[in-house]
mmCIF file of the N, C-alpha and C atoms, coordinates in Angstrom:
data_MODEL
# 
_entry.id   MODEL 
# 
loop_
_atom_site.group_PDB 
_atom_site.id 
_atom_site.type_symbol 
_atom_site.label_atom_id 
_atom_site.label_alt_id 
_atom_site.label_comp_id 
_atom_site.label_asym_id 
_atom_site.label_entity_id 
_atom_site.label_seq_id 
_atom_site.pdbx_PDB_ins_code 
_atom_site.Cartn_x 
_atom_site.Cartn_y 
_atom_site.Cartn_z 
_atom_site.occupancy 
_atom_site.B_iso_or_equiv 
_atom_site.pdbx_formal_charge 
_atom_site.auth_seq_id 
_atom_site.auth_comp_id 
_atom_site.auth_asym_id 
_atom_site.auth_atom_id 
_atom_site.pdbx_PDB_model_num 
ATOM 1   N N  . MET A 1 1  ? 0.845   -1.164 0.000   1.00 0.00 ? 1  MET A N  1 
ATOM 2   C CA . MET A 1 1  ? 0.000   0.000  0.000   1.00 0.00 ? 1  MET A CA 1 
ATOM 3   C C  . MET A 1 1  ? 0.899   1.237  0.000   1.00 0.00 ? 1  MET A C  1 
ATOM 4   N N  . LYS A 1 2  ? 0.468   2.263  -0.739  1.00 0.00 ? 2  LYS A N  1 
ATOM 5   C CA . LYS A 1 2  ? 1.241   3.499  -0.780  1.00 0.00 ? 2  LYS A CA 1 
ATOM 6   C C  . LYS A 1 2  ? 0.537   4.581  0.018   1.00 0.00 ? 2  LYS A C  1 
ATOM 7   N N  . LEU A 1 3  ? 1.341   5.327  0.770   1.00 0.00 ? 3  LEU A N  1 
ATOM 8   C CA . LEU A 1 3  ? 0.833   6.384  1.638   1.00 0.00 ? 3  LEU A CA 1 
ATOM 9   C C  . LEU A 1 3  ? 1.625   7.664  1.415   1.00 0.00 ? 3  LEU A C  1 
ATOM 10  N N  . ARG A 1 4  ? 0.949   8.792  1.637   1.00 0.00 ? 4  ARG A N  1 
ATOM 11  C CA . ARG A 1 4  ? 1.644   10.072 1.640   1.00 0.00 ? 4  ARG A CA 1 
ATOM 12  C C  . ARG A 1 4  ? 1.759   10.531 3.090   1.00 0.00 ? 4  ARG A C  1 
ATOM 13  N N  . CYS A 1 5  ? 2.941   10.960 3.478   1.00 0.00 ? 5  CYS A N  1 
ATOM 14  C CA . CYS A 1 5  ? 3.135   11.517 4.812   1.00 0.00 ? 5  CYS A CA 1 
ATOM 15  C C  . CYS A 1 5  ? 2.458   12.887 4.846   1.00 0.00 ? 5  CYS A C  1 
ATOM 16  N N  . ILE A 1 6  ? 1.552   13.099 5.811   1.00 0.00 ? 6  ILE A N  1 
ATOM 17  C CA . ILE A 1 6  ? 0.871   14.387 5.918   1.00 0.00 ? 6  ILE A CA 1 
ATOM 18  C C  . ILE A 1 6  ? 1.383   15.207 7.104   1.00 0.00 ? 6  ILE A C  1 
ATOM 19  N N  . LYS A 1 7  ? 2.127   14.549 7.993   1.00 0.00 ? 7  LYS A N  1 
ATOM 20  C CA . LYS A 1 7  ? 2.758   15.272 9.098   1.00 0.00 ? 7  LYS A CA 1 
ATOM 21  C C  . LYS A 1 7  ? 3.789   14.367 9.753   1.00 0.00 ? 7  LYS A C  1 
ATOM 22  N N  . ASN A 1 8  ? 4.765   14.963 10.410  1.00 0.00 ? 8  ASN A N  1 
ATOM 23  C CA . ASN A 1 8  ? 5.768   14.159 11.105  1.00 0.00 ? 8  ASN A CA 1 
ATOM 24  C C  . ASN A 1 8  ? 5.786   14.494 12.595  1.00 0.00 ? 8  ASN A C  1 
ATOM 25  N N  . LYS A 1 9  ? 4.678   15.049 13.064  1.00 0.00 ? 9  LYS A N  1 
ATOM 26  C CA . LYS A 1 9  ? 4.556   15.390 14.482  1.00 0.00 ? 9  LYS A CA 1 
ATOM 27  C C  . LYS A 1 9  ? 3.139   15.056 14.932  1.00 0.00 ? 9  LYS A C  1 
ATOM 28  N N  . THR A 1 10 ? 3.029   14.372 16.052  1.00 0.00 ? 10 THR A N  1 
ATOM 29  C CA . THR A 1 10 ? 1.731   14.056 16.629  1.00 0.00 ? 10 THR A CA 1 
ATOM 30  C C  . THR A 1 10 ? 1.638   14.752 17.981  1.00 0.00 ? 10 THR A C  1 
ATOM 31  N N  . GLU A 1 11 ? 0.552   14.508 18.668  1.00 0.00 ? 11 GLU A N  1 
ATOM 32  C CA . GLU A 1 11 ? 0.365   15.116 19.993  1.00 0.00 ? 11 GLU A CA 1 
ATOM 33  C C  . GLU A 1 11 ? 1.471   14.698 20.956  1.00 0.00 ? 11 GLU A C  1 
ATOM 34  N N  . TRP A 1 12 ? 1.952   13.450 20.811  1.00 0.00 ? 12 TRP A N  1 
ATOM 35  C CA . TRP A 1 12 ? 2.920   12.910 21.760  1.00 0.00 ? 12 TRP A CA 1 
ATOM 36  C C  . TRP A 1 12 ? 4.331   12.794 21.207  1.00 0.00 ? 12 TRP A C  1 
ATOM 37  N N  . ILE A 1 13 ? 4.459   12.645 19.885  1.00 0.00 ? 13 ILE A N  1 
ATOM 38  C CA . ILE A 1 13 ? 5.757   12.287 19.296  1.00 0.00 ? 13 ILE A CA 1 
ATOM 39  C C  . ILE A 1 13 ? 6.090   13.185 18.119  1.00 0.00 ? 13 ILE A C  1 
ATOM 40  N N  . GLU A 1 14 ? 7.339   13.586 18.031  1.00 0.00 ? 14 GLU A N  1 
ATOM 41  C CA . GLU A 1 14 ? 7.831   14.227 16.811  1.00 0.00 ? 14 GLU A CA 1 
ATOM 42  C C  . GLU A 1 14 ? 8.758   13.231 16.142  1.00 0.00 ? 14 GLU A C  1 
ATOM 43  N N  . TYR A 1 15 ? 8.449   12.903 14.890  1.00 0.00 ? 15 TYR A N  1 
ATOM 44  C CA . TYR A 1 15 ? 9.195   11.884 14.168  1.00 0.00 ? 15 TYR A CA 1 
ATOM 45  C C  . TYR A 1 15 ? 10.260  12.496 13.274  1.00 0.00 ? 15 TYR A C  1 
ATOM 46  N N  . ALA A 1 16 ? 11.483  12.036 13.449  1.00 0.00 ? 16 ALA A N  1 
ATOM 47  C CA . ALA A 1 16 ? 12.529  12.321 12.475  1.00 0.00 ? 16 ALA A CA 1 
ATOM 48  C C  . ALA A 1 16 ? 12.529  11.131 11.525  1.00 0.00 ? 16 ALA A C  1 
ATOM 49  N N  . GLY A 1 17 ? 12.909  11.350 10.299  1.00 0.00 ? 17 GLY A N  1 
ATOM 50  C CA . GLY A 1 17 ? 13.036  10.225 9.382   1.00 0.00 ? 17 GLY A CA 1 
ATOM 51  C C  . GLY A 1 17 ? 11.895  10.072 8.397   1.00 0.00 ? 17 GLY A C  1 
ATOM 52  N N  . ILE A 1 18 ? 10.797  10.848 8.568   1.00 0.00 ? 18 ILE A N  1 
ATOM 53  C CA . ILE A 1 18 ? 9.739   10.866 7.568   1.00 0.00 ? 18 ILE A CA 1 
ATOM 54  C C  . ILE A 1 18 ? 9.504   12.310 7.153   1.00 0.00 ? 18 ILE A C  1 
ATOM 55  N N  . THR A 1 19 ? 9.167   12.490 5.888   1.00 0.00 ? 19 THR A N  1 
ATOM 56  C CA . THR A 1 19 ? 9.051   13.825 5.314   1.00 0.00 ? 19 THR A CA 1 
ATOM 57  C C  . THR A 1 19 ? 7.630   14.080 4.827   1.00 0.00 ? 19 THR A C  1 
ATOM 58  N N  . PRO A 1 20 ? 6.961   15.129 5.354   1.00 0.00 ? 20 PRO A N  1 
ATOM 59  C CA . PRO A 1 20 ? 5.623   15.451 4.860   1.00 0.00 ? 20 PRO A CA 1 
ATOM 60  C C  . PRO A 1 20 ? 5.636   15.658 3.346   1.00 0.00 ? 20 PRO A C  1 
ATOM 61  N N  . GLY A 1 21 ? 4.639   15.068 2.681   1.00 0.00 ? 21 GLY A N  1 
ATOM 62  C CA . GLY A 1 21 ? 4.523   15.156 1.232   1.00 0.00 ? 21 GLY A CA 1 
ATOM 63  C C  . GLY A 1 21 ? 5.142   13.979 0.499   1.00 0.00 ? 21 GLY A C  1 
ATOM 64  N N  . LYS A 1 22 ? 6.054   13.279 1.144   1.00 0.00 ? 22 LYS A N  1 
ATOM 65  C CA . LYS A 1 22 ? 6.736   12.144 0.514   1.00 0.00 ? 22 LYS A CA 1 
ATOM 66  C C  . LYS A 1 22 ? 5.849   10.897 0.570   1.00 0.00 ? 22 LYS A C  1 
ATOM 67  N N  . ILE A 1 23 ? 5.977   10.059 -0.457  1.00 0.00 ? 23 ILE A N  1 
ATOM 68  C CA . ILE A 1 23 ? 5.205   8.815  -0.537  1.00 0.00 ? 23 ILE A CA 1 
ATOM 69  C C  . ILE A 1 23 ? 6.047   7.659  -0.020  1.00 0.00 ? 23 ILE A C  1 
ATOM 70  N N  . TYR A 1 24 ? 5.412   6.835  0.831   1.00 0.00 ? 24 TYR A N  1 
ATOM 71  C CA . TYR A 1 24 ? 6.068   5.673  1.433   1.00 0.00 ? 24 TYR A CA 1 
ATOM 72  C C  . TYR A 1 24 ? 5.239   4.428  1.142   1.00 0.00 ? 24 TYR A C  1 
ATOM 73  N N  . GLU A 1 25 ? 5.900   3.273  1.134   1.00 0.00 ? 25 GLU A N  1 
ATOM 74  C CA . GLU A 1 25 ? 5.210   1.986  1.032   1.00 0.00 ? 25 GLU A CA 1 
ATOM 75  C C  . GLU A 1 25 ? 5.262   1.358  2.415   1.00 0.00 ? 25 GLU A C  1 
ATOM 76  N N  . ILE A 1 26 ? 4.194   0.675  2.791   1.00 0.00 ? 26 ILE A N  1 
ATOM 77  C CA . ILE A 1 26 ? 4.109   0.180  4.168   1.00 0.00 ? 26 ILE A CA 1 
ATOM 78  C C  . ILE A 1 26 ? 3.683   -1.274 4.248   1.00 0.00 ? 26 ILE A C  1 
ATOM 79  N N  . GLU A 1 27 ? 3.882   -1.798 5.454   1.00 0.00 ? 27 GLU A N  1 
ATOM 80  C CA . GLU A 1 27 ? 3.298   -3.059 5.872   1.00 0.00 ? 27 GLU A CA 1 
ATOM 81  C C  . GLU A 1 27 ? 2.470   -2.728 7.104   1.00 0.00 ? 27 GLU A C  1 
ATOM 82  N N  . ASP A 1 28 ? 1.212   -3.153 7.115   1.00 0.00 ? 28 ASP A N  1 
ATOM 83  C CA . ASP A 1 28 ? 0.327   -2.864 8.244   1.00 0.00 ? 28 ASP A CA 1 
ATOM 84  C C  . ASP A 1 28 ? 0.815   -3.558 9.504   1.00 0.00 ? 28 ASP A C  1 
ATOM 85  N N  . ALA A 1 29 ? 0.734   -2.863 10.630  1.00 0.00 ? 29 ALA A N  1 
ATOM 86  C CA . ALA A 1 29 ? 1.123   -3.459 11.912  1.00 0.00 ? 29 ALA A CA 1 
ATOM 87  C C  . ALA A 1 29 ? 0.395   -2.734 13.031  1.00 0.00 ? 29 ALA A C  1 
ATOM 88  N N  . TYR A 1 30 ? 0.250   -3.402 14.134  1.00 0.00 ? 30 TYR A N  1 
ATOM 89  C CA . TYR A 1 30 ? -0.404  -2.811 15.295  1.00 0.00 ? 30 TYR A CA 1 
ATOM 90  C C  . TYR A 1 30 ? 0.467   -3.040 16.516  1.00 0.00 ? 30 TYR A C  1 
ATOM 91  N N  . VAL A 1 31 ? 0.725   -1.977 17.256  1.00 0.00 ? 31 VAL A N  1 
ATOM 92  C CA . VAL A 1 31 ? 1.572   -2.076 18.437  1.00 0.00 ? 31 VAL A CA 1 
ATOM 93  C C  . VAL A 1 31 ? 0.795   -1.511 19.618  1.00 0.00 ? 31 VAL A C  1 
ATOM 94  N N  . GLY A 1 32 ? 0.663   -2.279 20.671  1.00 0.00 ? 32 GLY A N  1 
ATOM 95  C CA . GLY A 1 32 ? -0.048  -1.806 21.850  1.00 0.00 ? 32 GLY A CA 1 
ATOM 96  C C  . GLY A 1 32 ? -1.454  -1.378 21.476  1.00 0.00 ? 32 GLY A C  1 
ATOM 97  N N  . SER A 1 33 ? -1.867  -0.218 21.980  1.00 0.00 ? 33 SER A N  1 
ATOM 98  C CA . SER A 1 33 ? -3.209  0.278  21.693  1.00 0.00 ? 33 SER A CA 1 
ATOM 99  C C  . SER A 1 33 ? -3.215  1.254  20.520  1.00 0.00 ? 33 SER A C  1 
ATOM 100 N N  . TYR A 1 34 ? -2.071  1.512  19.914  1.00 0.00 ? 34 TYR A N  1 
ATOM 101 C CA . TYR A 1 34 ? -1.979  2.468  18.819  1.00 0.00 ? 34 TYR A CA 1 
ATOM 102 C C  . TYR A 1 34 ? -1.869  1.747  17.486  1.00 0.00 ? 34 TYR A C  1 
ATOM 103 N N  . SER A 1 35 ? -2.572  2.271  16.519  1.00 0.00 ? 35 SER A N  1 
ATOM 104 C CA . SER A 1 35 ? -2.517  1.704  15.180  1.00 0.00 ? 35 SER A CA 1 
ATOM 105 C C  . SER A 1 35 ? -1.338  2.343  14.450  1.00 0.00 ? 35 SER A C  1 
ATOM 106 N N  . THR A 1 36 ? -0.463  1.505  13.940  1.00 0.00 ? 36 THR A N  1 
ATOM 107 C CA . THR A 1 36 ? 0.763   2.011  13.331  1.00 0.00 ? 36 THR A CA 1 
ATOM 108 C C  . THR A 1 36 ? 1.030   1.381  11.974  1.00 0.00 ? 36 THR A C  1 
ATOM 109 N N  . TYR A 1 37 ? 1.932   2.010  11.250  1.00 0.00 ? 37 TYR A N  1 
ATOM 110 C CA . TYR A 1 37 ? 2.470   1.452  10.013  1.00 0.00 ? 37 TYR A CA 1 
ATOM 111 C C  . TYR A 1 37 ? 3.939   1.143  10.230  1.00 0.00 ? 37 TYR A C  1 
ATOM 112 N N  . TYR A 1 38 ? 4.396   0.100  9.602   1.00 0.00 ? 38 TYR A N  1 
ATOM 113 C CA . TYR A 1 38 ? 5.808   -0.289 9.638   1.00 0.00 ? 38 TYR A CA 1 
ATOM 114 C C  . TYR A 1 38 ? 6.400   0.172  8.317   1.00 0.00 ? 38 TYR A C  1 
ATOM 115 N N  . ILE A 1 39 ? 7.232   1.206  8.363   1.00 0.00 ? 39 ILE A N  1 
ATOM 116 C CA . ILE A 1 39 ? 7.683   1.900  7.160   1.00 0.00 ? 39 ILE A CA 1 
ATOM 117 C C  . ILE A 1 39 ? 9.189   2.010  7.132   1.00 0.00 ? 39 ILE A C  1 
ATOM 118 N N  . LYS A 1 40 ? 9.736   1.901  5.935   1.00 0.00 ? 40 LYS A N  1 
ATOM 119 C CA . LYS A 1 40 ? 11.152  2.186  5.735   1.00 0.00 ? 40 LYS A CA 1 
ATOM 120 C C  . LYS A 1 40 ? 11.266  3.703  5.645   1.00 0.00 ? 40 LYS A C  1 
ATOM 121 N N  . ASP A 1 41 ? 11.945  4.319  6.618   1.00 0.00 ? 41 ASP A N  1 
ATOM 122 C CA . ASP A 1 41 ? 12.027  5.778  6.675   1.00 0.00 ? 41 ASP A CA 1 
ATOM 123 C C  . ASP A 1 41 ? 13.063  6.328  5.692   1.00 0.00 ? 41 ASP A C  1 
ATOM 124 N N  . ASP A 1 42 ? 13.307  7.626  5.764   1.00 0.00 ? 42 ASP A N  1 
ATOM 125 C CA . ASP A 1 42 ? 14.241  8.284  4.849   1.00 0.00 ? 42 ASP A CA 1 
ATOM 126 C C  . ASP A 1 42 ? 15.672  7.771  4.997   1.00 0.00 ? 42 ASP A C  1 
ATOM 127 N N  . ASP A 1 43 ? 15.980  7.198  6.158   1.00 0.00 ? 43 ASP A N  1 
ATOM 128 C CA . ASP A 1 43 ? 17.312  6.640  6.404   1.00 0.00 ? 43 ASP A CA 1 
ATOM 129 C C  . ASP A 1 43 ? 17.382  5.153  6.057   1.00 0.00 ? 43 ASP A C  1 
ATOM 130 N N  . LYS A 1 44 ? 16.323  4.656  5.381   1.00 0.00 ? 44 LYS A N  1 
ATOM 131 C CA . LYS A 1 44 ? 16.251  3.254  4.930   1.00 0.00 ? 44 LYS A CA 1 
ATOM 132 C C  . LYS A 1 44 ? 16.176  2.260  6.084   1.00 0.00 ? 44 LYS A C  1 
ATOM 133 N N  . GLN A 1 45 ? 15.676  2.707  7.244   1.00 0.00 ? 45 GLN A N  1 
ATOM 134 C CA . GLN A 1 45 ? 15.497  1.830  8.395   1.00 0.00 ? 45 GLN A CA 1 
ATOM 135 C C  . GLN A 1 45 ? 14.004  1.642  8.627   1.00 0.00 ? 45 GLN A C  1 
ATOM 136 N N  . TYR A 1 46 ? 13.588  0.401  8.902   1.00 0.00 ? 46 TYR A N  1 
ATOM 137 C CA . TYR A 1 46 ? 12.186  0.138  9.190   1.00 0.00 ? 46 TYR A CA 1 
ATOM 138 C C  . TYR A 1 46 ? 11.869  0.569  10.616  1.00 0.00 ? 46 TYR A C  1 
ATOM 139 N N  . LYS A 1 47 ? 10.776  1.337  10.746  1.00 0.00 ? 47 LYS A N  1 
ATOM 140 C CA . LYS A 1 47 ? 10.313  1.809  12.053  1.00 0.00 ? 47 LYS A CA 1 
ATOM 141 C C  . LYS A 1 47 ? 8.794   1.850  12.041  1.00 0.00 ? 47 LYS A C  1 
ATOM 142 N N  . TYR A 1 48 ? 8.213   1.915  13.248  1.00 0.00 ? 48 TYR A N  1 
ATOM 143 C CA . TYR A 1 48 ? 6.768   2.063  13.392  1.00 0.00 ? 48 TYR A CA 1 
ATOM 144 C C  . TYR A 1 48 ? 6.427   3.543  13.506  1.00 0.00 ? 48 TYR A C  1 
ATOM 145 N N  . PHE A 1 49 ? 5.387   3.958  12.750  1.00 0.00 ? 49 PHE A N  1 
ATOM 146 C CA . PHE A 1 49 ? 4.894   5.328  12.801  1.00 0.00 ? 49 PHE A CA 1 
ATOM 147 C C  . PHE A 1 49 ? 3.382   5.300  12.950  1.00 0.00 ? 49 PHE A C  1 
ATOM 148 N N  . LEU A 1 50 ? 2.836   6.249  13.704  1.00 0.00 ? 50 LEU A N  1 
ATOM 149 C CA . LEU A 1 50 ? 1.386   6.314  13.884  1.00 0.00 ? 50 LEU A CA 1 
ATOM 150 C C  . LEU A 1 50 ? 0.694   6.586  12.553  1.00 0.00 ? 50 LEU A C  1 
ATOM 151 N N  . LYS A 1 51 ? -0.441  5.923  12.363  1.00 0.00 ? 51 LYS A N  1 
ATOM 152 C CA . LYS A 1 51 ? -1.183  6.070  11.117  1.00 0.00 ? 51 LYS A CA 1 
ATOM 153 C C  . LYS A 1 51 ? -1.654  7.500  10.885  1.00 0.00 ? 51 LYS A C  1 
ATOM 154 N N  . GLU A 1 52 ? -1.868  8.259  11.942  1.00 0.00 ? 52 GLU A N  1 
ATOM 155 C CA . GLU A 1 52 ? -2.365  9.626  11.775  1.00 0.00 ? 52 GLU A CA 1 
ATOM 156 C C  . GLU A 1 52 ? -1.387  10.524 11.025  1.00 0.00 ? 52 GLU A C  1 
ATOM 157 N N  . CYS A 1 53 ? -0.169  10.067 10.833  1.00 0.00 ? 53 CYS A N  1 
ATOM 158 C CA . CYS A 1 53 ? 0.829   10.847 10.098  1.00 0.00 ? 53 CYS A CA 1 
ATOM 159 C C  . CYS A 1 53 ? 0.741   10.627 8.586   1.00 0.00 ? 53 CYS A C  1 
ATOM 160 N N  . PHE A 1 54 ? -0.176  9.769  8.144   1.00 0.00 ? 54 PHE A N  1 
ATOM 161 C CA . PHE A 1 54 ? -0.230  9.384  6.734   1.00 0.00 ? 54 PHE A CA 1 
ATOM 162 C C  . PHE A 1 54 ? -1.659  9.356  6.213   1.00 0.00 ? 54 PHE A C  1 
ATOM 163 N N  . ILE A 1 55 ? -1.774  9.435  4.892   1.00 0.00 ? 55 ILE A N  1 
ATOM 164 C CA . ILE A 1 55 ? -3.042  9.219  4.216   1.00 0.00 ? 55 ILE A CA 1 
ATOM 165 C C  . ILE A 1 55 ? -2.771  8.255  3.062   1.00 0.00 ? 55 ILE A C  1 
ATOM 166 N N  . GLU A 1 56 ? -3.675  7.289  2.887   1.00 0.00 ? 56 GLU A N  1 
ATOM 167 C CA . GLU A 1 56 ? -3.535  6.371  1.759   1.00 0.00 ? 56 GLU A CA 1 
ATOM 168 C C  . GLU A 1 56 ? -3.731  7.164  0.475   1.00 0.00 ? 56 GLU A C  1 
ATOM 169 N N  . LEU A 1 57 ? -2.930  6.881  -0.540  1.00 0.00 ? 57 LEU A N  1 
ATOM 170 C CA . LEU A 1 57 ? -3.055  7.596  -1.809  1.00 0.00 ? 57 LEU A CA 1 
ATOM 171 C C  . LEU A 1 57 ? -4.459  7.432  -2.388  1.00 0.00 ? 57 LEU A C  1 
ATOM 172 N N  . LYS A 1 58 ? -5.027  6.259  -2.215  1.00 0.00 ? 58 LYS A N  1 
ATOM 173 C CA . LYS A 1 58 ? -6.384  5.990  -2.697  1.00 0.00 ? 58 LYS A CA 1 
ATOM 174 C C  . LYS A 1 58 ? -7.388  6.922  -2.012  1.00 0.00 ? 58 LYS A C  1 
ATOM 175 N N  . GLU A 1 59 ? -7.271  7.065  -0.700  1.00 0.00 ? 59 GLU A N  1 
ATOM 176 C CA . GLU A 1 59 ? -8.161  7.944  0.062   1.00 0.00 ? 59 GLU A CA 1 
ATOM 177 C C  . GLU A 1 59 ? -7.938  9.408  -0.331  1.00 0.00 ? 59 GLU A C  1 
ATOM 178 N N  . GLU A 1 60 ? -6.683  9.783  -0.495  1.00 0.00 ? 60 GLU A N  1 
ATOM 179 C CA . GLU A 1 60 ? -6.354  11.152 -0.893  1.00 0.00 ? 60 GLU A CA 1 
ATOM 180 C C  . GLU A 1 60 ? -6.980  11.471 -2.257  1.00 0.00 ? 60 GLU A C  1 
ATOM 181 N N  . ARG A 1 61 ? -6.863  10.538 -3.200  1.00 0.00 ? 61 ARG A N  1 
ATOM 182 C CA . ARG A 1 61 ? -7.440  10.722 -4.530  1.00 0.00 ? 61 ARG A CA 1 
ATOM 183 C C  . ARG A 1 61 ? -8.954  10.881 -4.437  1.00 0.00 ? 61 ARG A C  1 
ATOM 184 N N  . ASN A 1 62 ? -9.610  10.022 -3.658  1.00 0.00 ? 62 ASN A N  1 
ATOM 185 C CA . ASN A 1 62 ? -11.065 10.095 -3.525  1.00 0.00 ? 62 ASN A CA 1 
ATOM 186 C C  . ASN A 1 62 ? -11.513 11.422 -2.918  1.00 0.00 ? 62 ASN A C  1 
ATOM 187 N N  . LYS A 1 63 ? -10.779 11.926 -1.938  1.00 0.00 ? 63 LYS A N  1 
ATOM 188 C CA . LYS A 1 63 ? -11.118 13.222 -1.328  1.00 0.00 ? 63 LYS A CA 1 
ATOM 189 C C  . LYS A 1 63 ? -10.989 14.353 -2.349  1.00 0.00 ? 63 LYS A C  1 
ATOM 190 N N  . LYS A 1 64 ? -9.942  14.309 -3.170  1.00 0.00 ? 64 LYS A N  1 
ATOM 191 C CA . LYS A 1 64 ? -9.752  15.342 -4.198  1.00 0.00 ? 64 LYS A CA 1 
ATOM 192 C C  . LYS A 1 64 ? -10.861 15.279 -5.241  1.00 0.00 ? 64 LYS A C  1 
ATOM 193 N N  . LEU A 1 65 ? -11.251 14.061 -5.655  1.00 0.00 ? 65 LEU A N  1 
ATOM 194 C CA . LEU A 1 65 ? -12.341 13.918 -6.619  1.00 0.00 ? 65 LEU A CA 1 
ATOM 195 C C  . LEU A 1 65 ? -13.653 14.448 -6.047  1.00 0.00 ? 65 LEU A C  1 
ATOM 196 N N  . GLU A 1 66 ? -13.952 14.138 -4.791  1.00 0.00 ? 66 GLU A N  1 
ATOM 197 C CA . GLU A 1 66 ? -15.159 14.650 -4.141  1.00 0.00 ? 66 GLU A CA 1 
ATOM 198 C C  . GLU A 1 66 ? -15.157 16.168 -4.111  1.00 0.00 ? 66 GLU A C  1 
ATOM 199 N N  . GLN A 1 67 ? -14.019 16.743 -3.774  1.00 0.00 ? 67 GLN A N  1 
ATOM 200 C CA . GLN A 1 67 ? -13.903 18.196 -3.708  1.00 0.00 ? 67 GLN A CA 1 
ATOM 201 C C  . GLN A 1 67 ? -14.137 18.817 -5.086  1.00 0.00 ? 67 GLN A C  1 
ATOM 202 N N  . LEU A 1 68 ? -13.557 18.222 -6.123  1.00 0.00 ? 68 LEU A N  1 
ATOM 203 C CA . LEU A 1 68 ? -13.768 18.724 -7.483  1.00 0.00 ? 68 LEU A CA 1 
ATOM 204 C C  . LEU A 1 68 ? -15.230 18.637 -7.886  1.00 0.00 ? 68 LEU A C  1 
ATOM 205 N N  . LEU A 1 69 ? -15.866 17.525 -7.569  1.00 0.00 ? 69 LEU A N  1 
ATOM 206 C CA . LEU A 1 69 ? -17.289 17.371 -7.892  1.00 0.00 ? 69 LEU A CA 1 
ATOM 207 C C  . LEU A 1 69 ? -18.127 18.370 -7.129  1.00 0.00 ? 69 LEU A C  1 
ATOM 208 N N  . ASP A 1 70 ? -17.842 18.565 -5.838  1.00 0.00 ? 70 ASP A N  1 
ATOM 209 C CA . ASP A 1 70 ? -18.584 19.546 -5.033  1.00 0.00 ? 70 ASP A CA 1 
ATOM 210 C C  . ASP A 1 70 ? -18.395 20.951 -5.582  1.00 0.00 ? 70 ASP A C  1 
ATOM 211 N N  . ASP A 1 71 ? -17.169 21.298 -5.953  1.00 0.00 ? 71 ASP A N  1 
ATOM 212 C CA . ASP A 1 71 ? -16.888 22.624 -6.502  1.00 0.00 ? 71 ASP A CA 1 
ATOM 213 C C  . ASP A 1 71 ? -17.624 22.811 -7.821  1.00 0.00 ? 71 ASP A C  1 
ATOM 214 N N  . ASN A 1 72 ? -17.677 21.760 -8.640  1.00 0.00 ? 72 ASN A N  1 
ATOM 215 C CA . ASN A 1 72 ? -18.353 21.823 -9.931  1.00 0.00 ? 72 ASN A CA 1 
ATOM 216 C C  . ASN A 1 72 ? -19.850 22.040 -9.744  1.00 0.00 ? 72 ASN A C  1 
ATOM 217 N N  . ILE A 1 73 ? -20.448 21.345 -8.764  1.00 0.00 ? 73 ILE A N  1 
ATOM 218 C CA . ILE A 1 73 ? -21.887 21.470 -8.503  1.00 0.00 ? 73 ILE A CA 1 
ATOM 219 C C  . ILE A 1 73 ? -22.192 22.881 -7.982  1.00 0.00 ? 73 ILE A C  1 
ATOM 220 N N  . GLU A 1 74 ? -21.362 23.418 -7.100  1.00 0.00 ? 74 GLU A N  1 
ATOM 221 C CA . GLU A 1 74 ? -21.593 24.749 -6.532  1.00 0.00 ? 74 GLU A CA 1 
ATOM 222 C C  . GLU A 1 74 ? -21.471 25.845 -7.593  1.00 0.00 ? 74 GLU A C  1 
ATOM 223 N N  . ASN A 1 75 ? -20.658 25.634 -8.600  1.00 0.00 ? 75 ASN A N  1 
ATOM 224 C CA . ASN A 1 75 ? -20.444 26.656 -9.622  1.00 0.00 ? 75 ASN A CA 1 
ATOM 225 C C  . ASN A 1 75 ? -21.496 26.637 -10.722 1.00 0.00 ? 75 ASN A C  1 
ATOM 226 N N  . LYS A 1 76 ? -22.428 25.685 -10.675 1.00 0.00 ? 76 LYS A N  1 
ATOM 227 C CA . LYS A 1 76 ? -23.490 25.625 -11.708 1.00 0.00 ? 76 LYS A CA 1 
ATOM 228 C C  . LYS A 1 76 ? -24.668 26.451 -11.314 1.00 0.00 ? 76 LYS A C  1 
# 
């Protein structure tokens, strides 16, 4: 699955090694009570990152299409 990093800072953690806007490939994983992704970071090391730092490219595309359709309907 491909994801875009949307932030590298959460309420509890600031992540070094991931870059907002960059696309990463992941393996799904769950650690403790937090939902995480297991990602090869910018330093080529696999680490766990909170899912809230990413958006699936598929989801991002669907949101953009919805926005375009909504904008098109409002402009008619």
